[in-house]
N, C-alpha and C positions, 0 to 999 in steps of 0.2 A: 502470672509467677508463680510457682507454686510453693506452697507455706511448709516450712520447715519447722515442727514441735518438738522441742527439748523436753526429754523425758520428765516426769516430778518425780522429786526425791523427797523422802519426809526426815526431819530433822526436829532434834531435841535441842530447843533451846534453853537454857538456865539465865534468870535474869535475875541480881541482885539489885533490892530497890527499897528507899524509905518506905517502911511500915506508916502510913497515913494516909486520910480518909482521901477517896479520892483517883489515887495509882492505879487499881486494876482495873478501872476507868477507864483510865487516860491510856491504858498499855490495850485494852479489847479496843477500843475507839480507835486504836491506832489500823488494828486489823478491820475490821467491820467497814472504816470509811473509804478504806483501798481495795476490799471487796476480797482480803486471805483471810482462810479457813483456818480454823483451830481444830486441829483432832482430839488431842485432852491437853485438860487446865489445872493445874494445881498451885496452891497458895500456903504458905505459910513463914509465921514467923520465924526464925530463926538465929534472932538475937535482941533480948529484951534490953539489954542494957544502949545495944548501940539502934534500937528502934529501927530494923532490919529485916525483910521478908525476901523469901525467895519466890521466884514464878517459875513454874516449869513449862514450858510451853514444849506440845509436838502441833509441826504442821507440816503441808508439803505446799512442794512447789518446783519452779524449775532454779536452776540453781540461783539464774537471777534474779528471781525474783525473790528464793533466800536471806540472796548476800541484801538486796533493798529491804526486809523486813529487820535484819542485825544490824544494818546503817541506822533505821530510823527508833530502832527501839533504843537505837544506844543516843539520840540525842534528845532523848526525855529527860527533863530535869529530873524527875526522882529515881531515874536510874542510876548505879555504882557501876554495873559492870553488866555483860550481856556474853556470856560463851556459846557455842553451837558443841554440844557435847558428838553430835555425831561426827562433825570432822577433825576436832582439836586431839582427841587421848581418846585411849579405850575407858569404857565406862557402863556404868551398868544401871539398869532400868529396870525395875520394879513396876507391879501393879499390885493392889488390892482389890477385891470381889465377892461380895456375899451373894449365895447363890440359892434359891429359896425351888425347893423341887417337892411336890405332892406325887404320894404313891401309896401305893401298897402292893401288898403280898412278895411276884416275882420282881419287878420293877422296883421295887423298896430293897432289895438286896442288891440289885444289879446296882441300883443309885451309889448304895455301900462301896461296895466292889471300884468303881469307879474312881470316888471320892480316894478311896486308900492307894492308887496306883495314880493319879495326880497329886497325892499327899493333901488335900482337902481337909479342914478339920470340922466336923460338926460343932456347930454352936448353939444348935436348937435345931429339938426335936418333939416332934407330936408321933399323934398316931399315923395321922396322915400327911405327916410331909416333914422335912429336914433341910436345914439351912445350915448351908457350908460352908466357910470362910475358907479362901484360896488367895493366896498370892504366886507370883511368878511374871514370866514376860508377858506383853498382851496376849499375840497369840498362842501361849498357852490355856492363858483365860478365856479366850475363843472358841480353841478346841473344848476344853472344858463345859464350855456353856452351848455348845454343837451336839456332843456328846449325848447332855441330859435335856436337849428336846422331848426325842421320842420317849424319856422316862417319867416328863412329867415337869417340866420346864414350867415355873411360873413367873417367876422375876429373877433378874440380876440386878445388884447396885454395883459400882464401879468405882474408882477413885483418882481413876485417872494416872499418868503416867508420873513416876517420879526419881529425877536421876541424877549419879555421881560421877565425879571422874574419879576415875581409879589413880593412886601412887598417891605421891608427899604433897602436892600443893594444891591446895584450894578454892575457894573464889576470892 
């Protein structure tokens, strides 16, 4: 019998949870225990008074797997709401990265020109290196890092994706 493989899709999930010890471990345990992969993960408190945090997870899977992930997340006790920003509505996604580039001479000038084209800011400079701060969609940051490789890319530190839905509705 021939196997039909469903294509995998990238989804951004926003999960509103209680801000208490162990919640993140439970969410991550759900993924690791079932063999699901996390491409990006960001967590931050969003309501000090309400003791709530927002977890933004980027994951890939077949439509059936994505649906399973959402249902299983929704059943966890500290979870208040799960939204799939990929399918529910138009959403905005951004990521922050710091990119360190070593270079002198012509490579140094080229790195600065590329940074300007990508709207990256110089946040540290020495005679032999720069650290750039860049924000935008993940593919923009990927492209910037790829172009910096031949110019002396040393390292990249990334925050992971943060996302929010457009319009007046909230979590």
